N, C-alpha and C positions, 0 to 999 in steps of 0.2 A: 206779620202773622207769626205767632209763636206756638209751639206745641211741645209738650213734654213727651219724650219718646223713650221707649224701652228698646231692647235688642231688635234688630231687624229694620225693615223698611216700612214706610207708611205712605200710602197713596193720598194725595191732596189734589184739589181742583184749583186752578188758577182763577183769581178774581178778575184778572185782566182779559185773558183769552178764553177762559172756560175749559182749557185743556187740562188733562191730568199730568201730574209729575210726581216723582218719587223723592222723598228725603234721602240723603245719603245714609248708608249703614253706619250705625253708631256702636262700635264694639265697646262693651263695658266689662270690667273685671268682676263686678258684683251686681247685685240687684238694684243698685241705685239708678235713678233717672237723671238725664241732663236735658237742658233746653237747647233745641236745634232750630236755627233760622234758615229757611230756604234762601237761595239766591234771589235777589230782587228782580222781579219780572218786568218792572217798569223800565223802559230804556234809559240808560244814563245819558248825560250830554254827549259823550263820545260815541255811544251807540246810535243816538239820534243823528249825529253827523254822518255816520255810515249809512243809516237808513235813507237819509236825504240824497246821498250819492246814488244809491240803488234805485230809488224812486225816479230820479232824474235820468239815469243812464240805462236802467234795466240790469239784467244779470251781469255780474263782473267777477273777475278772478281776484285773488289777493293782491297781485301786482297792480291791477287797474285801480282797485280801491286805494292802495298805498300811494300810487301816483297822484290821485285826486287829493288825498289827505295831506300829502307833502307840499302842496301848493300853499298851505297856511302854516304848517308846522312839521318839521322833519320827524319821521317815525321809521322804525326798523321794520323790515319785512316780517320778522318773527313776532313782533308786537301786534301788527295788524292781523296776522294769521291767528294769533291767540284770541284777539278780540272777536274775530269772525267766528271762531269755534265756540266761544262762550255764548255769542248771540245765537248760534245754531242750537246749542244746548238749551237756551232759554226759549226756543221756538220762535224767535224773532226773524230768523232767516231759514231758508232751505238751502241745501247743498247738493249739487249734482255733478258727476264727473264730466270733464271735458279734456280728453287726452290725458296728459299727466297732471293736470291741474283740476281744480274744482271751480264751478260757477256758483256764486252765492246770489240768492234772490230774496227780496223782502217777502216775508210770509203774508203780510197784510198790505193792501194798497194804502197809500198815504192817507186818504180820507178816513178809512176805517181805523187806522192806528191813532191818528190825531183825535178822532171822535172818542175812542176808548180812553185816551189820556185825559181829555176834557171831562168826560163823564165821570171818571174816577176822581178827579180833582173837585168837580162840582159836588159829588156825593160826600167825599171825605172832608173837604175844607169849608164848604158852603152849605152843608146840610140840604142840598138839592135846590137851593134858592138861585134861580137864574138871574134875578134882578141884583142880588148881592154880588154874584159872580161878575156880571157885566159892569156894575159900578166899580168894582175893584180893578177890573181890566182898564177901564177908562181912567181911574185915578193913577194907575201905575204907568200909563203910556201917555203920549202926547199926540193924539190923533189930529191930523190936518183937517181943514174944513172939508176937503174932498172925501177923506175917510169917514168923517161924521155923516156926510150926505149918503155915502155908500151903506153905512150902518143903518141909517134911517130908511133907506130904500129896502134893505134886507128885512127890516122889521115890518114894513108895509106889505111886502110880498108874503111874509109869514102869516100876517093877519088875514090876507086875502086867500090863504090856502095854497098859494103858489110858492112853495118853499124852494129856495135856491139849491 
């Protein structure tokens, strides 16, 4: 999303969460305009990694998230804290005080966030075509016979109006 901005702030709505956010103030020395891009609201791979920890464990401190992340790759406390603060600014997380620390919680449940991500990808990349989306998923993955049976069963349930 791009927007030409003059002095001051501009209120915009998030396509992903429907929440409002402000562009940063753009100080200009003249009357000229510049293009400002807001921070990406879609979770990055690192942010998704944090969200998965919070969905699995529930509310966590920076240290608890860092301990989980460090099982796969070493990260500094300040780096994890910065990531959580960015995610809070993007309204992916909420933060509440717990003694001298903060507890971070995923703003949306896992199903809701993944649903929004899939819906956005379906709209932007596949022009809303579920069949093209599913065909691409199947082409890019190697589902086992068991997974194909589960997919078939899910489709049958959907057809019968008993959505999973």
